[in-house]
Every structure is written in C-alpha cells, then in structure tokens.
C-alpha positions in Angstrom: 5.7 -93.2 22.1 4.4 -89.7 22.2 6.8 -86.8 21.5 4.5 -84.1 22.9 6.3 -82.3 25.7 4.9 -82.6 29.2 2.2 -80.0 29.8 1.7 -79.2 26.1 -1.9 -80.4 26.3 -2.6 -77.5 28.6 -1.9 -75.0 25.9 -3.2 -77.0 22.9 -1.5 -78.8 20.1 1.4 -77.2 18.3 1.0 -76.0 14.7 3.2 -77.0 11.8 5.8 -74.4 12.9 5.9 -75.9 16.4 4.0 -72.9 17.9 1.5 -73.7 20.7 -2.0 -72.2 20.8 -1.0 -69.7 23.5 1.9 -68.5 21.3 -0.4 -68.2 18.3 -2.9 -66.1 20.4 0.0 -63.8 21.5 1.0 -63.3 17.9 -2.6 -62.5 16.8 -3.0 -60.0 19.7 0.3 -58.3 18.6 -0.9 -58.1 15.0 -4.2 -56.6 16.1 -2.4 -54.0 18.2 -0.2 -53.0 15.3 -3.2 -52.5 13.1 -4.9 -50.3 15.7 -1.8 -48.2 16.0 -1.5 -47.8 12.2 -5.2 -46.7 12.0 -4.6 -44.1 14.7 -1.5 -42.8 13.0 -3.3 -42.5 9.6 -6.3 -40.7 11.3 -3.9 -38.1 12.8 -2.1 -37.6 9.5 -5.4 -37.0 7.7 -6.5 -34.5 10.4 -3.2 -32.6 10.2 -3.5 -32.4 6.4 -7.0 -30.9 6.7 -5.8 -28.3 9.2 -2.9 -27.3 7.0 -5.1 -27.0 4.0 -7.5 -24.6 5.8 -5.0 -21.7 6.2 -3.8 -22.2 2.7 -7.4 -21.8 1.4 -7.9 -18.7 3.5 -4.6 -17.2 2.2 -5.7 -17.9 -1.4 -9.0 -16.2 -0.8 -7.3 -13.0 0.6 -4.7 -12.9 -2.0 -7.2 -11.4 -4.4 -7.3 -8.3 -2.3 -5.2 -5.5 -3.8 -1.8 -5.2 -2.1 -2.3 -1.5 -1.5 -5.5 -2.1 0.4 -7.1 0.9 -1.2 -10.3 -0.6 -2.6 -13.5 -1.0 -0.5 -15.5 -2.3 -3.5 -16.0 -0.8 -6.9 -18.9 1.5 -7.5 -20.4 2.9 -10.7 -19.2 6.3 -11.7 -21.3 9.0 -10.0 -22.5 6.5 -7.3 -22.2 6.9 -3.6 -20.3 4.6 -1.2 -20.2 4.2 2.5 -16.6 3.7 3.6 -16.5 3.8 7.4 -13.2 2.8 8.9 -9.8 2.4 7.4 -9.7 -1.3 6.7 -10.9 -2.7 3.5 -14.6 -3.4 3.7 -14.5 -2.6 7.5 -17.6 -1.5 9.3 -15.5 0.0 12.2 -16.0 3.7 12.8 -12.6 5.4 13.3 -12.0 7.4 16.4 -9.8 10.5 16.1 -8.3 11.7 19.4 -6.9 15.3 19.5 -4.4 14.4 22.2 -2.7 11.8 20.1 -2.7 13.3 16.6 0.8 13.5 15.1 2.0 17.1 14.8 3.3 18.5 11.5 6.7 20.2 11.5 6.7 24.0 11.8 9.8 24.7 9.9 10.9 24.3 6.3 13.3 21.5 7.1 13.1 18.1 5.5 10.0 16.4 7.0 10.2 13.3 9.1 7.9 10.4 8.2 5.0 10.1 10.5 1.9 8.0 10.9 -1.3 9.9 10.2 -4.7 8.8 11.6 -7.0 7.4 8.9 -10.6 8.4 8.6 -11.5 5.9 5.8 -11.0 5.0 2.2 -13.0 4.1 -0.9 -12.5 3.1 -4.6 -14.1 4.9 -7.5 -13.5 3.0 -10.7 -9.9 2.2 -9.7 -9.2 5.6 -8.1 -8.2 5.1 -4.5 -9.7 7.8 -2.3 -8.2 8.1 1.2 -9.0 10.5 4.0 -6.5 11.0 6.8 -5.8 13.4 9.7 -3.0 15.0 11.6 -2.7 17.8 14.2 -3.7 21.2 12.7 -0.9 22.3 10.3 0.7 25.5 9.1 0.7 25.8 5.3 1.2 28.4 2.6 -1.3 29.7 0.0 -0.1 31.2 -3.2 -1.7 34.1 -5.0 0.6 34.7 -8.0 4.0 35.4 -6.5 2.5 36.4 -3.1 2.6 33.9 -0.2 0.0 33.8 2.6 0.9 31.7 5.6 -2.1 30.0 7.3 -1.5 29.1 10.9 -3.7 26.9 13.1 -6.1 28.6 15.5 -7.3 27.4 18.9 -10.6 26.4 17.3 -9.0 24.0 14.8 -9.5 20.3 15.6 -7.3 18.6 13.0 -5.8 18.9 9.5 -7.9 16.9 7.0 -6.0 15.4 4.1 -7.5 13.6 1.1 -5.4 11.7 -1.5 -6.6 10.6 -5.0 -4.4 7.9 -6.6 -4.5 5.1 -9.2 -5.3 2.1 -7.0 -3.1 -0.2 -9.2 0.0 1.9 -9.4 -0.2 4.3 -6.4 0.4 7.3 -8.7 -1.3 10.5 -7.5 -4.2 11.7 -9.7 -4.1 15.6 -10.0 -6.4 18.2 -11.6 -9.4 17.3 -9.6 -11.2 19.0 -6.7 -12.5 17.8 -3.4 -15.4 19.4 -1.5 -15.8 18.3 2.1 -19.0 18.5 4.1 -19.1 17.5 7.8 -22.3 17.0 9.7 -23.2 16.2 13.3 -26.7 15.0 14.0 -27.8 16.2 10.6 -26.4 19.7 11.1 -23.7 21.0 8.8 -20.6 22.2 10.7 -18.1 22.3 7.9 -18.8 22.9 4.2 -15.8 23.9 2.0 -13.6 23.1 -0.9 -10.2 21.7 0.2 -7.1 23.3 -1.0 -5.0 21.5 -3.5 -1.7 20.9 -1.7 1.8 19.4 -2.1 3.8 17.9 0.7 6.9 15.8 1.2 4.9 13.9 3.8 2.4 12.5 1.2 2.8 14.2 -2.2 -0.1 15.9 -3.9 -3.3 15.9 -1.9 -6.3 18.1 -0.9 -6.5 19.5 2.6 -7.3 22.2 5.2 -7.6 22.7 8.9 -11.0 21.7 10.3 -12.8 23.0 13.4 -15.4 20.8 15.0 -17.7 22.2 17.7 -17.6 19.3 20.2 -16.9 15.7 20.8 -19.2 13.1 19.1 -19.9 11.2 15.9 -19.6 13.0 12.6 -20.5 12.2 9.0 -17.9 13.3 6.4 -19.0 13.6 2.8 -16.4 14.0 0.0 -17.5 15.2 -3.4 -14.8 14.3 -5.9 -14.9 16.1 -9.3 -13.6 14.4 -12.5 -10.0 15.2 -13.2 -9.8 18.0 -15.7 -6.9 16.8 -17.7 -6.0 15.3 -21.0 -6.0 11.5 -20.7 -4.1 8.6 -22.1 -6.3 5.8 -23.5 -6.2 3.7 -20.3 -8.3 6.4 -18.6 -10.6 7.1 -21.5 -13.9 6.0 -19.8 -13.1 6.6 -16.1 -14.1 9.3 -13.7 -16.4 11.2 -16.0 -19.0 12.3 -13.4 -18.7 13.7 -9.9 -18.5 11.1 -7.2 -19.5 11.2 -3.5 -17.9 9.2 -0.7 -19.5 9.0 2.8 -17.4 8.4 5.9 -18.3 8.3 9.6 -15.9 9.0 12.4 -15.8 9.9 16.1 -14.0 13.0 17.4 -12.5 13.2 20.9 -11.0 16.6 21.6 -8.1 17.4 23.9 -9.2 17.8 27.5 
C-alpha cells in the first residue's frame, strides 16, 4: 500500500528529509535571495571605504604645507618670484577696497587686534615675506631724540606693511631693508624705501603710507636686502644676496 499523501504527485516526490519539490524550490530561492543581499551589502561597504579613504589621502597631501601658510614655494637666493594673492600658491589677485580698510588707532592706547587686508606673500629660503594693508596710519619718525609725527594726507590710499620672519618659527627678522616700487600699466607711481617700524599690532615690520593715482590693477615689487646682522650657524648660508618679490593687486578707492 502506498504511503504517499494524496496530491503529492503534483509537487513531486519527497526527499530524504520529507520535503517536497516545491519546498525545495522555495528554499533554493531563499538561499539565492540571501546571496544577492550579501553581495549588495559587500559592494556598498567597499564603496564607502573608498570614499572614506579619499579625504584621508587629500588630508595627507595637504599636511605637508607649513602650518603658518607663509611659503609659496622656495626660490634660490637672489631669484624673483611671483606671489599674487594671499593664499599659498594662489593665482588670485587681491582686491583692496579703500572703503573697507581697517583703521589704525589714533591714540597711544593699547591697540586692539584687527584684521589687515593681505596683498600677498612669498618665501625666500625660509624667510616668510608678507605684504598687508590698512587704512592710512599716523606714525612717528625718530631723529635722535627728536620726534616727527607723520599724519595721513587726503592723497594717501593705504598704509603698506611688509613683515620678514623665519617661516618655521614665526620670529621677526630685523636689520634688513625693503624698497617698494609700484607700477600701473608700466608707469612707476611709487618708488621708495619703507620705514623700519615697530608696532603692537604686528611687531617689527617695514611700512609707509602709499598714494595711488586712481583705481586699477597695480604691480608691487619688493626688493629685500640681506639682513645686516651677525648670525648663528643655522643662518650661515641664507639671505646673502638681495631678493625681489613681485605682487599684483587691484585698488578700489573710496567713492
């Protein structure tokens, strides 16, 4: 006598575990579905790992940039460098607007920190050279014990400030000189040696009030002389010849 349940022939014979053909097909389909889901999950995990690795690689490549952001690329002593813009290696030409320049204090009180508008920066064998601007400033010239107060005139456009510092330490480098030449369309409009200055705003620097004839694009050339000072051994072979830095900026006067 047959023990096969009624209707079993419609779904095929049972296997050794008593499962019919339809049950085995359902189990096989479920297994295939699980494999597909696993493959999809693995693919998403791999893609996520690749995306996470990309920013890490980018961060590793930028970590080699000096933290002070002063260098735009080393140049041999005595060479010339174009350093347009304030960002490292940037090709952006800075725009200086007379209406928004921060004003210097006019009293002898403790100065308040302020943001100065950058013109550009460059590196000369580890010397960070930075040019910045503020509104025309009042300052004092010393001739022995005599003091001469220099006040801005209506023709002055801005106060130009140049700092020289060790790029690795941030320490100011004194006993040098800075000659500034500004041209517009090839014509010289400013050609003078900047005053050596000290200030609680920014420490030792070189500066003067500058008068530009009109709005437009200007080329600023800074001729940096070797520091005339006795040196410790770490500076033995650095900054032995004059160095020139070229910057380009746009000037927008007050209206």
